[in-house]
N, C-alpha and C positions, 0 to 999 in steps of 0.2 A: 504494500500500500504506500502511496506517496505521502509526503509530509502534508501537502495542502489538503488532501482528502481526509487524512487522519485528524487534523486540527478542525476541519469543517464539521466532521462527524462529532467530535468532542464538543464543539460549540453548540451543536444541535442538542446533544444530551444535556448540557447545562441549561440551555433554554427551556427544555421540557421539564427540568427540575425547578423552573421558575427562579433561577439565579440571575441577578442583574449583571449587565455587561458581560454576557456569556462568552463572546468571542475574545474579549480582552483577557478574561480569566483563563480561557483555553490556551491562549498564547503564553500567558505568564506561567502556567503549569508546564507547558512545553519547555520553556527556558529553564525552569527549576529542575525538572525531572531529567532532562537531557544534558543540561549544562551548556546548551547552545545559546551563547550570548552574542553571537556575531550578527544575528539578523538574517543569516542565510536562509532560514526557513521561510522568510518572506520573499526573498529574491529567487529561490530555487524550490518553489513549492512542489514541483514535479519529481524531486529527488526521492528515491525509495528509502524506506525506513526499515532497519533491521528488525526481525521478529522480537528480539529481546527488548529493544527500545520501545517498540509499539506496545508490547505487553505491559511494560512498566508505566507507560503513559496512559494506557487505557485503564489500568487499575487506579491510578491517581484520579482520573476523571470520574470513575465509578464512586470512589470515596467522597469526592467533592459533591457529586450529584446527590449522594445520600445525606448530605448536610454536614459532613465533617468540616471543621474550619480549615481554611486554606493553610494556616500555619502548621496545623497538625498533619495535613496531607504531605506537605513538603518537609516537615520536621524542623523548620527554622522560622524565626521571626526577627526582623530588624528592630533595633532599639538604639536611638542616638547613633553612636559610632560602632555599635556592636552588632554582630549576627549571632543569635543565641538559639540553642535547641528549645523546641516548644512541643509539649504534648499534654496529655490529660492531667499530669501531676501538679500543674500550677496554672494560674491565669496566663493567657497570652499577653505578652507585653504590648501596651497600646500607646499611640502617639500622645494622648492626653497626659500620661504619666511622665513623659519626657520633660514637660514643663516644671514638674515638681523637682526634678534633678537640677534644672537650671536655677531655680530659686535658692536651693540649698548651696550650690556652688558659689552663687553671688554673695551669700552671707557668711558661709563657713567653708572657705576653700582649703582649710588645713585643720589639723587637730585630730580629734577622735569622733567618729560618727557611727551610728547604729541604724540599720534598716530593719524595722520590725515587721514581720510578716513578709519576708523577703521573696517567697515564691520561687520564681525562676532565677532570682538573683539580679534582675535587670537594673534595679536602682543601685544596689550595693556595688555591682561591678562597674557601672557607669561612673559612680563617685570615685571608686578606686583608680580607674584609668584616666579620669579627667582632672581629679583634684590632687592635692599634695598632702595627703593625710598620713598621720602616724599609724592610725589603725582604722579599719572599716570592718564592722561586724554585721553579719546577716543572721537574723533570728527567725525561726519558724517552728510551729508546733507540729508540722507534718514532716515525717521522715522522707516520704516520697518527694516532697517539694525540695527538701534539703539535698537529696540525691541529684535532682535535676540541677539545682544551683551549683553543686559541686562539678557536674559535667560542664556547665557554662563557665565556671571559674577556670577549669582546665583549658577550655577553648580560648578564653580571653587572655589568660596569663596574669590575671589581676590578683593582687594580694588581699584576700578577704577571708576573715575567719567566719565559719558557719557553725552555729550552735542551735541545739534544739531546746525549745522552751515556750512558755505561754507569754506572749507579748514581751514586756521588759523584765520578766522574772529572772533570766539568767544574767542580767547586766548589773555591774557593780554601781552602787549609788554615787551620784555626783561626779561621774567619770567621763561623761560625753559632752562634747561641744554642740552636738545636734542629734536628735532622734527624728528619723524620717519614716513615714509609713504610708502605704496605700492599703488601708485596712478594708475589710468588708463594710459596706455602707448601704445596702439595699434592705428595704423592709421585706417581710415574708411575702406580702402581696406582690411587691415589685419583682421579687425573685420568681414567683409562680408565673408572672406574665412575661418573663424574658423570652426572647427569640429562642427556639429550640437549639439553634446553632451555638448559643452560649449555655443555656440551661442544661443541655444534655451532654456537653463536652468539657465544661470547666468546673472546677471544684466548688461545690455549694458553700463550703466553709470559708472560701475566699471572697464570696459575694454577699451572702445574707448575714445581717446583724440584728436579728430580733424584729419584733413587731413595729418598732419605730425606726429601725435602721441605724440606731445610734449606740448600740451596746458596746462595740469595739472602740469607737471614738471616745465615748464617755470614760472607759477604762484607761485609754491612753492618756487622756487629759489628767487623770488622777495619778497613775503610776509613773508617767513620764516626768512628773515634777521631781521625783526622787532620783531619777537617773541622770537628768540633764544638770550640768554644773550651773552655778549662778551666772546669769548673763547668756546662757546657751539657748538654743532654739529647738522648738518642736515644729515639724513641717508635715502636714497631713493632706492627702487627697481626700476630698469629701464630695458628697452628692450635691449638685448645684441647687437642688430644691430645698436642701436643708443647711446650706452654707451659713446663713444668718443665725440659725439656731445653734450651730456648732460654735460660731464666734461668740455668741452670748454665753454659752456654757464654758468656753475657754476663759473668758473674763471672770466668770463666777468662780472658776476653779483656782484663780490666783495668777493666771498667766497675764503678762503685760505685752504692750505693742502688738495686740491682736489685729490681724489684717487678713482679708480675703482677697485672693488674686484670681484673675481670669485665666482660662486655658486658651489654646490657640483658636478655639471656636467662639470665644467671647463669653463663655459660661463661667460662673463663679465656682471654681474647682479646687482651689488650694487654700488651706488655712495655715498661716504662719504666726507663731507666738513665741515670746521670750520668757524665760524664767527670770524673775527679778533678782538683781544683785544682792538684795537684802534678805532673801529667804534662806 
């Protein structure tokens, strides 16, 4: 079968599965599965495809048409300057979270930082490769997620310590210049209403945080105070619909310089706050 015909049939399969931009996805998967980055598949559409290559591509299209996320089908996701392994063990790294890293680097470019709920390790590894830190620690309660983060650490060559524990529990008090987290922040109802491509493929524990979506954030506002040194920062990704509530809770918990920042889509997505020098 020729390249052109194989890609055309793949696009038709994705269209029938009601996936948007089907032809673009078919071509992206071709590039990822075959490693053909030259664009020759566009110029030489009549060229034959080996049976092995055709089988691998057809299987990738089948998985994508069945609803499996693109990053899981290819096994990789891009995040800032990194290419990371991605599968069911942790959330797929998303562009919105890249902005959280940017905010932390601007305020705390050095010292000691902890990424709580590290998942794939995308935040911790980005901080370690882009900042000038004495130590970067990634914490997660999931052994599976930590194993994935360890694989990504090996891929990136970054110096990150990975420890298992509940939120800030493994961290020594008053020892960090910043604690950063993309915690679960959906309500139970919001989780139930998620697109199946998310709900059926990504860990529930990394998405849902109780009936009001604030369970994990409320705990981080509390326990983070003991871990961050005086004058240090807490940086959280939050749900835009509850950003103001999160800011109010941060102020009530004793954090100062509380501010909400927008993501690249203009949504109120990040909460930053400082621990007072006098606590």
